[in-house]
N, C-alpha and C positions, 0 to 999 in steps of 0.2 A: 424316374428313370431317364437317363440321358443316353440315347443311342445315336444322335445325329453326328455325322462326321463326313468328311469328303472321302468317298471310296476310291481305292486305287484303280488303275487300268482304265481310267476314264468312265467308270460306272457311276451312275447317279445313285444317291441314297436318300432315304427319308423315313418317315414314320407311318405306320398304319395301325390305327386302333381298331380292334375287332377285325372283321373281315373286309370291310369296305373303306378303310382309310379314315374313319371318324376318330376324333380325339378320344383317348382313354377316359374311363369314367371319372368324373370330378369327385371331390371329397363329399359332395352332397348327393351322390348317386345312390341308387337303391342298394340295400345290403347285399343282395344277390350278386350285383355287378361288382361291388367292392371286394367280394370274397373270391372272385375268379382269379386263378393263378395268372401270373405274368410270364409270357413266353416270347422270347426274341426269335424272329425268323431271319436268318442271314442267308441271302440268296447268292448263288455263284453261277447260275445258268444251267446248262444241260438240256436233255430231252424234255424234262418236265416243263421247261420254258421254251420248247421248240415250236416251230410253225411249219406246216406242210402246205402245198398248193391247194389241196382240197381235203375234205373230211375223210375220204376213202383211202388216203395215203398215210401209211404208218411207218414206212421205211425211208422214203426220200424226203427229208425235211432239213431245215436249218435249226440247229440247236442254239440255245442262249439268245433268244429274241425277245420273249415276253418278260416284262419287268415284274418285280415282286409284288407291286401293288395290284397288278392285273391277276396274278396267280391267287392272291388272297381273296380278291373280289369274286372269284369263281367258286369260292367255298363259303357261302354265307353262314353255314352251320358253325364255323369257327367262333363266331360271336358268343355262342353258348358254352364254349369249352374253355376259353382263356381270353385275357386281354393280350392281344397280339401286337407287337411292335416290330416293324420290318426295316431291314437295311439291305441295300444292294452292294455286296462286297465286290462282285464281278459278274459278268454275264458271258461265259465262255462255254464252248464245247469241251467237255471234260477230257477228251483225248488230248487237248492242248494244255492240260493242267501243268503247272510249273512248281518247282520247289520254292520259288520266291512267293507265289501265292499261298502255298502251304504255311510259310512263315507268317505272312500277313493274317491269314485266317486263324492260326493258333493264338496269335497275340490278341486279336479282336475277341475271340471266344473267351479268353481269360479275362479281358477287360469287362466284358458284358456280365459274365458270371460273378465277378467280384461285386457287382451292384446288389445290395441287400434285397431290393424289391423284385429282382429277377428270379424266377423259379426254375427256368430251364431254357435251353436253346435248341432250335431246329435249324438245320443247314440243308437247303435244297441244292442238289448236286447232279451232275451227269452220271450215268451208270458206268461208263467205260473205265474210269479210274476211281470210282467211289470207294472200293475196298482199300485202296492205298491211302486216300485222304482220311478215311475213317480210322485206320490203324495209326496213322501219323498223329491224329488228334487223341486217340486212345492213350498215347504215350506222352503227349505234351500238354494236355489240359490238366490244370492243377486243382480242379474243383470236383466235388462229389455230386453237384447238381446234374440233372439229366442233360445229356447232349445227344441229339438224335439226327442222323443223316437220312434224308429221304430223296427219292428219285422217281422216275417213271420210265417205262419201256416204250410208251407211245407219246407222240408230241401232243401239246395242249389242244391242237385243232382236230385231232383224230376222233372218229367214232369210238365210243367207249374208252375215252382217254382215262388212263389209270392215275394220272397225277393228282386230281382233286381229292379222291378218296385217300390216296397215300398221304397227302399233305394233312388232311383232317386227322388221320390216325397218328401221324408224327407229332402233331401238336398235342393230341390227347395223351400220347406217351410221355412227352416232355413235361406235361403238367401233372403227371401222376407221381405221387410220393414214392411209390414202389420202384420207380426207375432210377432213383438216386443211388449212388454208390456202385453201380454196375458197369461203370466205364462208358465209353461211347457206344451207342446203339445204332442199328440200322433197321429201318422198317420199310417193306414193300409187300404188297399182296397179303396184308393182315399178319404177316410174320414179324417177329422180333428176333434180331440176330446180334451177336457180339461182334464188334469191329474186328477182333482178332481172328474170328473163325469164318466170317462170311466171304463169299466169292461169287462172281457172276458166272453162271453156268450155261447160259443160252444167249444166242444173238437176237432172239425175238420174243421168247415166252414172257408172259406177265409175271410169272413166279420164277424169274431167271436167277434170283439170288437165293443161295442155299449155304448151309454150313456143313460141308462134308465131314463124315466121321462122327462129329459130336452133336450135330443137330441144332435147331433153333433154341433160343432162350424161352420163348413164349409166343403169345399172340395178342393182337389188339383188334377189336371189332365192336361196332355199335357203341362206342364209348367205354367199353370194358377192356381192362388190361389184365392179363394173367401171365405170370412167370412160372416156368417149370424147373428152371435151373439158373445158376448164377456163374459168372466167370471166376475161375480160381487163380489165373495168372495175374501178376502185378500189373496195375494200370493207374492212370490219372494220379490220385493223391498218393499212391505208393510208388510212382515212377520216378526214378532218379533223373529222368530227362525233363520232367515237369517241375523239378525242384520240390516235389511233394514228399519224397522219402528222406529218411534221416541220412544226412551226408550227401544228398543228391545235389546236382548242379544243373539248374534249368538251362536247357539249350535255347529256349525261346523266352525272351523278356516280354513282360506284359506292359512295360512302361513306354508310352509314346515319347520319342525324342531321346531315348537313352542312347548315349554314344556307344554303349557296349552291345547294342542290338545286332544280332547276326543278320547278315544280308544274303548269305549263301550257305549251302551245305557241302560237305566233302563229296568229291566226285566218286560215285559208285555206279558201275554198269553191270548188266546181266548178259551172260553168254550161255550158249546152249550146247549140249552134247547130243550128237546124232551120228548115224552111220556115215563114215567117210569125212568127218569133221577135220579141219586143219587148225593150226595154231595161229593163223593169220590175225584173227580178231584180237586174241589175247595179247600177242606181241604189239599190235598197234595201240591197244588201250594202255598197256604198261608204258610204252614209249610216250604216250600223250600225258602221262602223269596221273593216271587214275589211282585213287587211294584204296579202293576196294573192288572186289569182283564177286558177284553171286553167280554160281554156275548151276543151271537147271539141268541136272543129270538125268539119265534114264533110270527107270525103276527106283531102287532105293538110293537114288543119287549117285549111281555108278557113272564112271567117266571113261570115255574113250582114252586109250593109252596115250595117244598123241596129246590130247587135251590135258590129261593128268600131268604129264611131263612139263608142259608149258605153264600150268598153274603152280606146280612146285617151284619152278624157277621164279615165277612172279612173287611168291612168298619170300624167297631169298632176297628179292629187291625191295622188300618192305610193303608189298601189297597184301591186304587182308583178304583171304579167300574163304567164302562161305559156300558150302555144298548143300544145295536144295534139290528138288526133284521136279521134273516137268509133268509128272503124273498128277491127276486132278485131286487126289486125296491120299492120306497116309502120312507117315513120318519117315524122316531120314535118320537111320541109326548111326551113331558115331562109331567109327572104326569098324564098320561092317562092310559096306561095298567099296570102301577106300580106306587106306591107312592114315586117318586124319591126324592122329598124334604124331606119327613119324614125319609127315609132310607139312605139319603146321596148318592144317585146314580146320574150319569150324563147321559143325553140323547145324543146319537150320531147324532141325526138329520137324515140327508139323507146320511151320510157316511156308507158304508158297514163295516162289522166287521174288515176287513183286513186294510182298510184305517183308521178306528177308532183306531186301534192299533198303526199305524204310528203316528197319531196326539197325542195320549196319551203318547207315548214314548218321543216325543218332549216336551210336556208340563212338564212331570216329569224331563226331562233333563234340562229344563229351570227353575227349582226350584218351579214349581207350584204343589200343592198337595191338596188344599182344594176343595171340590165339587163346590163351587161358582166360584173359579178361573178357574178350569178346564172346567166348563160349559161355562164360558165366551169365552174360547178358541174354544170350539166346535161350539158356536154360531157365531164366527168370521170367522173361516176357513172352 
């Protein structure tokens, strides 16, 4: 397996065999070691790599400080789960996640998974934008092998830090044959979630990540993995944005140096409906050349009259408008709280505004722009 490369954003990269950086088992190693699955851990920073002034501090810390080698060394039990190879893709606070880094990450995940001796990938990430990155990869990874995002709610220096156990569970899940074909997964606090459904629901709780309405996929604990359900919506190998579906066109190329590689995504912004809202933000965004707008409406995606009028005008100027909800769970019914068909709006269904933005960017990047075409995408994914 060849994972070595120069990581972007000034991050260092390298290899870690097992949990402490030793070389992976040689051909003459014991049969038990040779049979261990191979899991690549791609680190991007976040709270799991955070450092606080003292062990009693769990809120005031700097994210994205600890390197992947140190993260792995803190979990010696990994050596009995998989042959772990590590790479530092970035080391950022996930509040500062960029679409450029998304593109880099998707390409690298596809490159790594294409290697026949790799069984799965784990991505360590910050919690703030984890659900967005997970859904992005859910639609752009073109392989059925397990991809698992993992994070922590407490920094690595905190008393009872949750990162080490979460990381052990993530590698266990990525090495498990039953995790294949289920799209991108997220695990924290022993729970397994689908990237499409999961969202952060608390600013401090260890079990902050939940899947409202539909619930978790299963659980992982003490080396055991169990699934209670599987995702039904299209993803990964069936996604037109990964190039996996028939007639699909990959938005992300997996080939280094390809002149056709995308370096940016279409501009899509999120606006909010609330009491007394004005059209100022919409007018400014349309004037700035935004390609799409996701509106987080009240209730069933309902819109203030002033906002609805401005959005209808934006559609006439070629902007794609997707109607989502600011409510924490539920779905937005098409042509219910707003006349979507008449105004050319698209319903986000059960996607929250942040994931709706991800899907709209991909649809626009894939050359889709009519309300009918974009609605078909939202009904599919």
